[in-house]
PAMAR-400496 format. One record per residue (C-alpha): residue number from 0; x, y, z. Coordinates in Angstrom, 2 decimals, m for minus. Layout:
% PAMAR-400496
  sedo     east    north       up
   NUM        X        Y        Z
...
***
This chain:
% PAMAR-400496
  sedo     east    north       up
     0    53.05   m28.32   m18.55
     1    54.21   m26.56   m21.71
     2    51.75   m24.16   m23.53
     3    51.04   m25.86   m26.81
     4    47.66   m24.34   m28.08
     5    45.47   m21.35   m27.43
     6    41.85   m21.06   m28.72
     7    41.93   m18.27   m31.54
     8    38.89   m16.47   m29.90
     9    40.10   m16.53   m26.28
    10    41.07   m13.69   m24.05
    11    43.35   m13.83   m20.94
    12    42.02   m12.14   m17.83
    13    44.51   m11.64   m15.14
    14    42.90   m10.73   m11.83
    15    44.53    m9.05    m8.89
    16    48.25    m9.79    m9.75
    17    49.29    m6.43    m8.10
    18    51.99    m5.61    m5.70
    19    49.62    m5.36    m2.54
    20    48.04    m8.78    m3.38
    21    50.97   m10.85    m4.39
    22    52.71    m9.92    m1.04
    23    49.94   m11.76     0.87
    24    50.23   m15.38     1.97
    25    48.77   m17.76    m0.55
    26    48.44   m21.59    m0.83
    27    50.95   m21.60    m3.91
    28    53.93   m19.38    m4.03
    29    53.15   m15.95    m5.60
    30    56.23   m15.94    m7.70
    31    55.21   m19.22    m9.38
    32    51.74   m17.85    m9.99
    33    53.06   m14.67   m11.46
    34    55.65   m16.53   m13.50
    35    53.04   m18.74   m15.13
    36    50.65   m15.92   m15.74
    37    53.48   m13.79   m17.34
    38    54.14   m16.70   m19.62
    39    50.57   m16.98   m20.62
    40    50.37   m13.34   m21.16
    41    53.26   m13.29   m23.56
    42    51.81   m16.34   m25.45
    43    48.50   m14.37   m25.83
    44    50.15   m11.22   m27.09
    45    52.43   m13.08   m29.53
    46    49.21   m14.48   m31.04
    47    47.46   m11.09   m31.14
    48    44.93   m12.25   m28.55
    49    43.57    m9.83   m25.87
    50    45.01    m9.48   m22.40
    51    43.00    m7.96   m19.73
    52    44.84    m6.98   m16.56
    53    42.55    m6.34   m13.52
    54    43.50    m4.82   m10.30
    55    41.57    m3.75    m7.14
    56    41.81    m0.16    m6.09
    57    39.66    m0.21    m2.85
    58    36.41    m0.79    m1.56
    59    33.20     0.56    m3.20
    60    32.49     4.25    m2.62
    61    29.71     4.91    m0.11
    62    29.60     1.33     0.95
    63    29.23     1.10     4.79
    64    28.18    m2.56     5.24
    65    31.68    m4.07     4.32
    66    34.35    m4.14     7.03
    67    37.32    m1.93     6.20
    68    40.82    m3.36     6.34
    69    42.50    m2.86     9.72
    70    45.88    m2.03     8.02
    71    47.04     0.69     5.78
    72    48.07    m0.03     2.21
    73    51.41     1.03     0.77
    74    51.29     3.70    m1.82
    75    52.13     1.32    m4.63
    76    49.77    m1.62    m3.57
    77    47.43    m1.23    m6.62
    78    50.27    m1.41    m9.25
    79    50.37    m4.48   m11.29
    80    53.47    m6.50   m10.87
    81    56.29    m5.72   m13.29
    82    56.65    m9.35   m14.37
    83    53.37    m9.10   m16.26
    84    55.22    m6.77   m18.69
    85    52.16    m4.67   m19.29
    86    51.73    m3.62   m22.94
    87    50.07    m0.54   m24.44
    88    47.41    m2.85   m26.13
    89    46.44    m4.63   m22.92
    90    42.96    m3.78   m21.44
    91    43.19    m2.42   m18.02
    92    40.32    m2.66   m15.64
    93    40.37    m1.25   m11.98
    94    37.69    m2.47    m9.78
    95    36.50    m1.08    m6.45
    96    35.16    m4.17    m4.95
    97    37.20    m7.20    m3.77
    98    35.15    m9.81    m5.67
    99    33.09    m8.34    m8.31
   100    33.22    m6.53   m11.58
   101    30.12    m4.44   m11.09
   102    30.85    m0.81   m11.84
   103    33.82    m1.64   m14.10
   104    34.14    m1.30   m17.99
   105    34.66    m4.95   m18.29
   106    31.67    m6.26   m20.56
***
């Protein structure tokens, strides 16, 4: 479906479209998800609307109740995918918990 209208007070929040996550198996092909998201990001930027790019950098420091992954991460796993065409005006949020924004600057 073509993008036809954006709310003038909206922000786009893109979560976990980073190299280490997009390489995992998903229900929908990752390249399709990334492509559609990149299109949305371009549309928001063209209209001067905020784009927030969120990545996960690891597990919460000091947390011992969550199971640690049983594999090692590649060095670039936290990097956002290049297709998002990150701009200097984008807001970047790095979270240390897989599913929450607690402890991040996202208000």
